[in-house]
SEFI-591493 format. One record per residue (C-alpha): x, y, z. Coordinates in steps of 0.25 Angstrom, whole numbers, padded with zeros to 4 digits, always signed. Each point is the difference from the previous one (the first is absolute). Layout:
! residues N
XYZ...
//
This chain:
! residues 853
+0115+0303+0268-0006+0011-0008-0014-0003-0003-0004+0004-0014-0012-0003-0009-0001+0002-0015-0010+0010-0004+0002+0003-0015+0009-0004-0011+0003+0009-0012+0010-0007-0010+0013-0002+0008-0004+0010+0011-0007-0005+0012-0006+0008+0012+0000-0006+0014-0006+0004+0013+0010-0003+0012+0004+0003+0014+0013+0007+0000+0004-0004+0014+0009-0012-0001-0006-0011+0008+0009-0012-0004-0001-0008+0013-0011-0005+0009+0004+0009+0011-0001+0012-0009-0015-0003-0001-0002-0005+0014+0006+0011+0008-0008+0011-0007-0013-0008+0001+0003-0003+0015+0002+0015+0003-0013+0003-0008-0007-0010+0008+0005+0005+0013-0004+0014-0003-0014-0004-0004-0001-0009+0013+0004+0012+0008-0010+0009-0007-0011-0010+0003+0004-0001+0015+0001+0015+0002-0013+0004-0008-0008-0011+0007+0004+0005+0014-0003+0015-0004-0013-0004-0006-0006-0008+0012-0011+0010+0003-0003+0004-0015-0003-0014-0005+0005-0010-0010-0004+0008-0013+0008+0012+0004+0012-0008+0003-0001-0008-0013+0000+0013-0008+0013+0005+0007+0007-0013-0002-0003+0000-0014+0005+0014-0003+0013-0003+0008+0002-0014-0007-0002+0007-0014+0010+0010+0004+0010-0011+0003-0002-0008-0013+0002+0013-0007+0013+0002+0006+0004-0015-0002-0003+0002-0015+0009+0012+0000+0011-0009+0006-0002-0010-0011+0003+0011-0011-0010-0005-0011+0004+0005-0014-0002-0003-0015+0012-0004-0008+0002-0002-0015+0009-0012-0004+0005-0002-0014+0005-0013-0007+0013+0001-0007+0002-0010-0011+0014-0005-0004-0002-0006-0014+0007-0012-0003+0013+0003-0008+0007-0008-0011+0014+0004-0005+0002-0002-0015+0015-0002-0004+0003+0001-0015+0014-0004-0005+0006+0010-0009+0013-0006-0003+0006-0001-0014-0004-0015+0000-0015+0004+0000+0002+0006-0014+0002-0014-0006-0011-0003-0010-0004-0014+0004-0014+0002+0005-0012-0003-0010-0007+0013-0004-0013-0008-0002-0010+0001+0012-0003-0013+0007+0013-0007-0003+0009-0003+0012+0011-0010-0005+0010+0007-0009+0008-0012-0004-0012-0007-0005-0004+0012-0008+0013+0005-0006-0007+0002-0014-0009+0011+0006+0004+0014+0000+0007+0004+0013+0002+0013+0008+0010+0003+0011-0003-0004+0015-0001+0014+0005-0009+0003-0012-0010-0011+0004+0000+0005+0014-0003+0015-0005-0011-0005-0008-0006-0008+0011+0000+0012+0009-0005+0010-0010-0012-0008-0006+0000-0013+0008-0010-0003+0011+0010-0005+0011+0003+0014+0007-0015+0003+0001-0003-0014+0005+0010+0002+0011-0004+0014+0003-0014-0005+0003+0006-0005+0013+0013+0007+0002+0008+0013-0001+0011-0003-0010+0014+0006+0000+0008-0002-0012+0016+0000+0000+0010-0003-0010+0014-0006+0003+0013-0003-0008+0014+0003+0004-0003+0010+0012-0001-0006+0014-0013+0008+0003-0012-0002-0009-0006+0012-0006-0015+0003+0002-0007+0004-0013-0015-0001+0003-0010+0000+0011-0013-0006-0003-0011+0001+0011-0011-0010+0003-0012+0001-0010-0013+0001+0007-0009-0011-0006-0011+0010-0002+0009+0008-0010+0009-0011-0006-0006+0000-0014+0002+0015-0001+0014-0001+0005+0003-0011-0010-0005+0009-0011+0009+0012+0005+0012-0009+0000-0002-0005-0013-0002+0013-0007+0009+0009+0008+0013-0008-0001+0004+0006-0013-0003+0014+0005+0009+0011+0005-0002+0012+0009-0001+0014-0006+0014+0003+0003+0005-0013-0006+0004-0007+0013-0003-0015+0003-0008-0004+0012-0003-0014+0005-0014-0007+0001-0001+0003+0014+0001+0015-0003-0008+0001-0012+0000-0013-0008+0012+0004-0010+0011-0008-0006+0008-0004+0011+0004-0014-0006+0007+0008-0011+0011+0003+0011+0004-0015+0000+0012-0002-0009+0009-0012+0000+0013+0007+0003+0006-0005+0013+0014-0006-0001-0003-0010+0011-0012-0007+0007+0000+0002+0015-0012-0008+0004+0004-0003+0014+0004+0014+0003-0014+0005-0005-0008-0010+0008+0008+0003+0013-0003+0015-0002-0015-0003-0002+0000-0009+0012+0006+0012+0008-0010+0009-0006-0012-0009+0003+0002+0000+0015-0012+0004+0007-0010+0000-0012-0010-0010-0004+0008-0006-0011-0007-0012-0007+0013-0003-0008+0010+0004-0011-0003-0003-0014+0013-0002-0008+0000+0001-0016+0014-0005-0004+0008-0010-0007+0006-0004+0014+0015+0001-0005+0007+0007+0011+0014+0006-0004+0004+0008+0012-0005+0003+0014-0004-0007+0013-0002-0015+0000-0014-0003-0004-0002-0012+0009+0004+0008+0012-0009+0011-0003-0012-0010-0002+0003-0005+0014-0002+0014+0006-0012+0002-0008-0006-0013+0005+0003+0004+0014-0007+0013-0002-0012-0007-0006+0001+0007-0014-0003-0010-0011+0006+0002-0014-0008-0003-0013+0010-0001-0011-0005+0001-0014+0010-0006-0010+0003+0006-0014+0009-0005-0011+0004-0014-0005+0002-0011+0009+0010-0007-0008+0013+0007-0005+0000+0003-0015+0012-0003-0009+0008+0013-0001+0012+0006-0007+0003+0014+0003+0010+0011-0002-0001+0006+0014+0011+0010-0001+0013+0005-0007+0012+0008+0003+0006+0009-0011+0008+0013+0001-0008+0013-0003+0012+0008-0005+0013-0004-0006+0012+0006-0008+0005-0003-0014+0007-0014+0000-0004-0004+0014-0001-0015+0002-0015-0002+0003-0007-0012+0007-0015-0002+0002-0006-0010+0009-0014-0006-0001-0007-0008+0012-0009-0011-0004-0010-0008+0009-0007-0013-0004-0010-0009+0006-0005-0013-0004+0009-0001-0012+0011-0009+0004+0008-0005-0011-0005+0009-0010+0008+0011-0008-0002+0014-0001+0007+0010-0009+0004+0014+0004+0002+0010-0011+0006+0014+0001-0002+0009-0012+0003+0014-0003-0012+0008-0006+0000+0010-0011-0007+0010+0010-0006+0001+0013-0014-0001-0006+0003-0011-0010-0009-0012+0002+0010-0010-0006+0015+0000-0003-0001+0000-0015+0015+0004-0003+0008-0013+0000+0013+0008+0001-0003+0004+0014+0005-0007+0012-0007-0014+0003+0004-0011+0009-0007-0012+0007+0003-0010+0011-0007-0013+0002-0004-0003+0015-0003-0014+0006-0011+0002+0010+0002-0007+0013-0010-0007+0010+0001+0011+0011-0013+0007+0000+0002+0015+0001+0015-0001-0003+0006+0013-0006+0010-0003-0011+0010+0011-0004+0004+0001-0015+0011+0010-0004+0002+0005-0014+0012+0009-0005-0004+0011-0009+0010+0005-0011+0006+0013+0005-0007+0012-0006+0008+0010-0007-0010+0011-0004-0006+0009+0011-0015-0001+0001-0012-0008+0006-0001-0015-0003-0012-0008+0002+0001-0015+0003-0011-0011+0002+0000-0013+0008-0009-0010-0006-0002-0013+0008-0007-0012-0007-0002-0015+0003+0004-0010-0010-0012-0007-0006-0009+0011+0004-0010+0006-0010+0004+0015-0003-0010+0010+0006-0004+0012-0008+0000+0014+0006+0008-0005+0012+0004+0012+0009+0009+0002+0012-0011-0001+0010-0009-0011-0007+0010-0010+0000+0012+0004+0009+0010-0005-0010+0003+0013-0008+0007+0012+0006+0007+0012-0007+0011+0009+0006+0009+0011-0005+0015+0003+0001+0004+0015-0001+0014+0001-0006+0006+0014+0003+0008+0007-0010+0009+0008+0009+0006-0002+0014-0007+0005+0012+0006+0012+0005+0002+0000+0016+0004+0011+0009+0006-0005+0013+0000+0011+0011+0005-0004+0014+0004+0007+0012+0011-0009+0004+0007-0013-0005-0008-0010+0007+0001-0015-0003-0013+0001-0008+0005+0011-0008+0013-0007-0003-0006-0013-0004-0011+0007-0009+0010+0009-0006+0009-0011-0004-0012-0008-0005-0005+0011-0009+0014+0003-0006+0002-0014-0004-0013-0001-0007+0004+0011-0010-0008-0006-0012-0013+0002+0007+0003+0011+0010+0006+0014-0002+0004+0004+0014+0004+0014+0006+0004+0002+0014-0001+0011+0010+0006-0003+0013-0002+0012+0010+0011-0004+0010+0011-0001-0010-0004+0009-0012+0014-0001-0006+0000-0016-0001+0002-0004-0014+0002+0014-0005+0007-0005-0013-0013-0009-0002-0011+0008-0007-0010-0009+0007+0003+0006+0013-0007+0013+0002+0004+0011+0009-0015+0006+0001-0014-0004-0003-0004+0001-0014-0009+0012-0004-0014-0002-0005+0004-0002-0015+0011-0010+0003-0009-0007+0010-0011-0003-0010+0010-0009-0007+0000-0010+0012-0009-0012+0001+0002-0003+0015+0006+0008+0012+0005-0008+0012+0000+0009+0012+0008-0008+0011-0001+0009+0013+0005+0013-0007+0001+0013+0007-0012+0007-0006+0003+0013+0007+0013+0001-0008-0007-0003-0013-0010+0011+0003-0015+0002-0002+0002+0004-0015+0006-0014-0002-0012-0006+0007-0010+0007-0009+0007-0004-0012+0000-0015+0005-0015+0001+0003-0003+0006-0014+0009-0011-0006-0008-0011+0007-0014+0006-0003+0002+0005-0014+0011-0008-0006-0004-0013+0005+0013-0002+0008+0003-0012+0009+0004+0004+0014+0006-0010+0011+0001+0007+0014+0008-0007+0010+0001+0008+0013+0011-0003+0011+0004+0004+0014+0011+0010-0004-0008+0010-0008-0015-0004+0001+0002-0002+0015+0005+0014+0002-0010+0009+0006+0008+0012-0003-0002-0001-0015-0011+0009-0005-0006-0010-0010-0007-0008+0010-0009+0012+0004+0003+0012-0008-0012+0004-0009+0010+0002-0012+0003-0015+0000-0015-0004+0000+0001-0005-0014+0011-0010+0005-0009-0005+0011-0011-0001-0010+0009-0010-0009+0001-0010+0012-0011-0010-0001+0000-0001+0015-0004+0011+0011+0011+0002+0010-0001+0004+0015+0001+0015+0003+0014+0005-0003+0004-0014-0003+0001-0004+0015+0000-0015-0003+0014+0002-0005+0005+0002+0014+0010-0009+0005-0007-0002+0013-0011-0007-0008+0009-0009-0007+0007-0013+0005+0011-0003-0010+0003-0013+0006-0014-0006-0003-0002-0006-0013-0014+0004-0007-0006-0011-0008-0005+0005-0014-0013-0006-0005-0007+0002-0013-0014+0004-0001-0010-0007-0010+0003+0012-0009+0015-0003+0002-0001-0015-0003-0008+0003-0013+0009+0011-0005+0009-0005-0011+0011+0010+0003+0002-0005+0014+0003-0015-0005+0014-0004+0003-0001-0013-0007-0007-0005-0013-0012-0006+0007-0009+0007+0011+0002-0012+0009+0015+0000+0000+0000+0015+0001-0009-0001+0013+0010-0010+0006+0011+0010-0002-0007+0011+0007-0003-0010+0011+0014-0003+0001+0004+0014+0001+0004+0003+0014-0005+0015+0000+0005+0014+0002+0005+0008+0012-0002+0015-0004-0014+0001-0004-0009+0011+0006-0015-0001+0002-0009+0011-0007-0013+0006+0004-0008-0006-0012+0000-0003-0014-0006+0011-0009-0014-0001-0007+0002-0008-0013+0014-0005+0004+0003-0015+0000+0007-0007+0011+0009-0012-0005+0007-0004+0012+0000+0003+0015+0011-0003+0011-0002-0005+0014+0000+0011+0010-0010-0002+0012+0004+0013+0007-0004+0008-0012-0013-0008-0001-0003+0003+0015+0002+0015-0003-0009+0000-0012+0010+0001-0010+0001-0008-0013+0012-0009-0002+0001+0001-0015+0012-0004-0007-0003+0001-0015-0011+0008-0006-0003+0007-0013-0009+0010-0007-0004+0007-0013+0004+0014+0001-0005+0008-0012+0005-0008-0012+0012-0006+0007+0002-0010+0011+0006+0001+0014+0006-0012+0008+0003+0001+0014+0010-0009+0008+0001+0002+0015+0015-0002+0001+0012-0003-0009+0002-0015+0004-0004-0008-0012+0015-0003-0001-0003-0010+0010-0006-0009-0011+0014-0003-0005+0002-0009+0012-0010-0009-0006+0004+0002-0014+0007+0011-0007-0010-0001-0012-0012+0004+0009+0006+0014+0003+0002+0001-0015-0014-0004-0004-0006+0009+0011+0006+0013-0005-0001-0004-0015-0015-0004+0001-0003+0012+0009+0007+0010-0010-0008-0006-0011-0013+0001+0008+0001+0015+0003+0005+0004-0013-0012-0007-0007-0007+0014-0001+0011+0005-0009-0004-0011-0010-0015+0003+0001+0000+0015-0002-0011-0002-0010-0003+0011-0010+0010+0010-0006-0006+0011+0008+0002-0008+0013-0013-0007+0003+0002-0012+0009-0008-0012+0005+0006-0008+0012-0004-0012+0008+0005-0004+0013+0003-0014-0003+0000-0008-0014-0002-0014+0007-0011-0002+0010-0008-0010+0006-0015-0002-0002-0007+0010+0010+0012+0009+0002-0003+0015-0001+0009+0007-0011+0001+0015+0001+0000+0007-0014+0006+0014-0002-0001+0009-0012+0007+0013-0003-0006+0007-0012+0002+0013-0007-0009+0008-0009+0003+0005-0014+0008+0012+0005+0009-0010+0009-0006+0005+0012-0006-0009+0011-0013-0006-0005-0012+0005+0008-0012-0009+0002-0008-0006+0011+0003-0014-0005+0005-0008-0012-0004-0014-0004+0009-0012-0002-0004-0013-0007+0005-0014+0005+0001-0011-0011+0003-0014+0004+0007-0010-0009-0013-0009+0000-0008+0012-0005+0010+0009-0007-0011+0009-0007-0009+0002+0012+0005+0010+0010-0005+0003+0014+0000+0015+0004+0008+0004+0012-0001+0015+0005+0012+0007+0004-0003+0012+0009+0008+0013+0000+0010+0001+0011-0003+0013+0008+0015+0001+0004+0006+0000-0014-0006+0006-0013-0001-0009-0012+0001-0013+0009-0011-0010+0001-0001-0012+0009-0008-0013+0001+0001-0014+0005-0003-0013-0008-0003-0014+0005+0002-0012-0009-0011-0010+0002+0006-0012-0008+0014-0005-0004+0004+0006-0014+0009+0010-0007-0007+0014+0000+0003+0012-0009-0003+0014+0006-0003+0010-0010-0002+0015+0001-0003+0010-0011+0008+0012+0000-0009+0012+0001+0001+0011-0010+0010-0007-0009+0001-0011-0011+0011-0007+0007-0001-0015+0002-0007-0004+0013+0008-0002+0012+0001-0015+0004+0005-0008+0011+0000-0016+0002-0003-0007+0013+0001-0015+0002-0010-0005+0010+0003-0014+0006-0009-0010+0009+0005-0005+0013+0007-0013-0001-0006-0006+0012-0014+0003-0005+0003-0008-0012+0007-0012+0006-0013-0008+0003-0012+0003-0009-0010-0009+0005-0009+0001+0012+0005-0005+0013-0013-0008+0004+0007-0007+0011+0004+0013+0007-0014+0005-0001-0007-0012+0005+0010-0001+0012-0003+0014+0003-0015-0002+0000+0001-0013+0008+0009+0006+0011-0009+0012+0002-0013-0007-0001-0004+0006-0013-0003-0006-0014+0008+0000-0013-0008+0003-0013+0006-0005-0013-0005+0012-0008-0009+0012+0001-0011-0008-0006+0001-0010+0012+0000+0012+0009-0013+0004-0006-0006-0014+0001-0001-0002-0015+0008-0013+0001-0010-0007+0009+0008+0003+0013-0005+0008+0012+0003+0015-0004+0009+0009+0008-0011+0008+0006-0005-0013+0007+0014-0003+0005+0001+0014+0007-0007+0000+0013-0007+0013+0004+0008+0007+0012-0009+0012+0001-0002+0004+0015-0009+0009+0006+0004+0008+0013-0009+0009+0008+0005+0013+0004-0006+0007+0012-0005+0014-0004-0003+0013+0008-0011+0002+0011-0012+0009-0003+0005+0011+0009-0013+0008-0003-0009-0011+0004+0008-0002+0012+0000+0014+0005-0015+0001-0002-0002-0013+0008+0008+0005+0011-0007+0014+0000-0014-0007+0000+0004-0010+0011+0005+0011+0009-0012+0008-0002-0009-0012+0003+0008-0003+0013-0001+0014+0004-0015+0001-0002-0002-0013+0008+0008+0005+0011-0007+0013+0000-0014-0007-0001+0004-0008+0012+0005+0012+0008-0014+0007-0003-0008-0013+0005+0009+0000+0012-0004+0014+0003-0014-0003-0003+0000-0012+0010+0007+0008+0010+0012-0010+0000+0015+0003+0003
//
């Protein structure tokens, strides 16, 4: 047992005096004391015998000197020392989990402070659920109340499996709480000098501004499971959840709650949103072709969802507008049709309604508007797309000339034969030329069959080039340069389909020669060195590789093989897969991956099994397909193969329709249909008055919504360092709407460049608009927490005990043994040894004086 005594305390530092010799058991003390006693007894016996003639006083002096010497040596044996010990305080922690899914953008929370029952106060002004949370965090007392006891860690969660940490708010010292409240209240709207935002824990800035209701799913179970793992070993007082409780994906919430209970982690849900579902009639989505040709039969479909309106009738009206910016269709000579819909009892049921549009004869851009109304409902003024969810606009581009396609193939593969026959049949919409390298004289009498690749001037007339495993070495670097310039400067669309025969040959120069670098730049993927992934040794031709669309692929309209996204997804799930796809090293920066294939060997080697990818290249688009095997879709339905290439050719040739100003300025967006929260790359290619690439550090584009058509939000496009005159940026839509992107053309009086993007909300986030109070109550009861009906209840404003009283302080203090004072210890040993030597010398002197041995 180490003997120690507290001598002084300074804050969390304590200085102790102790004996360094570990004496943990009774024998550790008894044996040294017994040895000391025997030595002293021996000293007494020997000295008394030596001093019989001198008398008792002399003996006592000598015994005393020897005894002090032995005690000094015993003291050295015990190793006395001073040690400084500090106390480490692990502050109690609270995880705050904020729901940022799209359902949190629903405006059904009263904006009036102190009101906690939305249904009972429907006449009061409302705000979105997430806006109420942000307001409480920016100006409310809840965070400061919790920080008076705990360290706070704020996370947001939605469709991702792992919650994202957005702020760390340390414990507030009670002595400086008032000062910190003032700092938080005044600094939340400030920015640093260089414009960067910082959380409160790092400077008291506007971190709640990072919260946006953009997630397409609510994975509450996954988020809680991750925080349970993250909270292991820390003094966690509990998890505070701010959500409506409606989980749309992820781990089962009841099982996660059981694991939290076993880990003794209580959850304190704070519910937001109406408890009772409101009556609802909504136009959730629609399907319409973006492009068509004269006299094409046209069908458009609207998807309607209703709730609490059983037996009532709704009217869906489709009208053609005079122009894109027209507020009302005033011209009665334009197309107009309407359908009456009987609303059923199933809550959340989606009803498809299809309307045929009269064929359009004249090329141009046509604007249509859906308008959904409930019979007997009073009309609302200034009803926009976003405010009601019942009015949507879309456009159909009618092309005036057929799309010119050049099909270049190294050999007559199945994919080539099926595609050639398909494009030749579609002579009204496609004007096809073919260059088959293995048989250059095939179809010699047909002018559509070429014997050599077109020169630069002839190539400019084409809209799309389909390169199906050609022999690039036979075409030569001059053709490659012309093709690269055609894509970059003439907004050409290029479809690249490598194969085993030519792309798999390591003998070809194009895979590694510097002369063919422009060709390798066109690919949206990065290949392994010298295309080593095309080696037959790495390919198992007998094993099917399933193809799975990514989220971008599922959302891409040009990859839809059926009229509805759900039916198209079922087709892709039915598709057996491919056999000849090769993995690549990675995708290029700025490219979009639309589909991957199943290749576990490639993944183990660090390769990317990308099957479909695309990218902007200059003014044009490049599409990559890992193998020519889409003909296998014909086994499901021949129309799927036709739709695949028809949609694909129209997609890559879109740049030719948006070549912008007469001098060649172009504005491009990666996708014209997106979901809330999706990043949308934007690219602009601009020229100056002399038609040279425009030189500037940045340009400003403005984004206008249909709800606010006159108030544009600026978006900066930064100059691309690799290509003069190119500017890139990324825009993220915060709410469902139809947006118009507008960019003024520099040094000209041309009309601005414009593009339109339709942003949709997640269907799953809109199915259940009310708060799932039962799920939140069960979560709290299972984990030992408490459910709060509103933020006001959590603050104690409704008469219930507040949240701060429910959270138990888990702060723990751990003493940490510090270092020994080595200076004092060395000095102590020095003085003790000097004392022992002095005593022995004095004893020797007396013995000599007394004439003793």
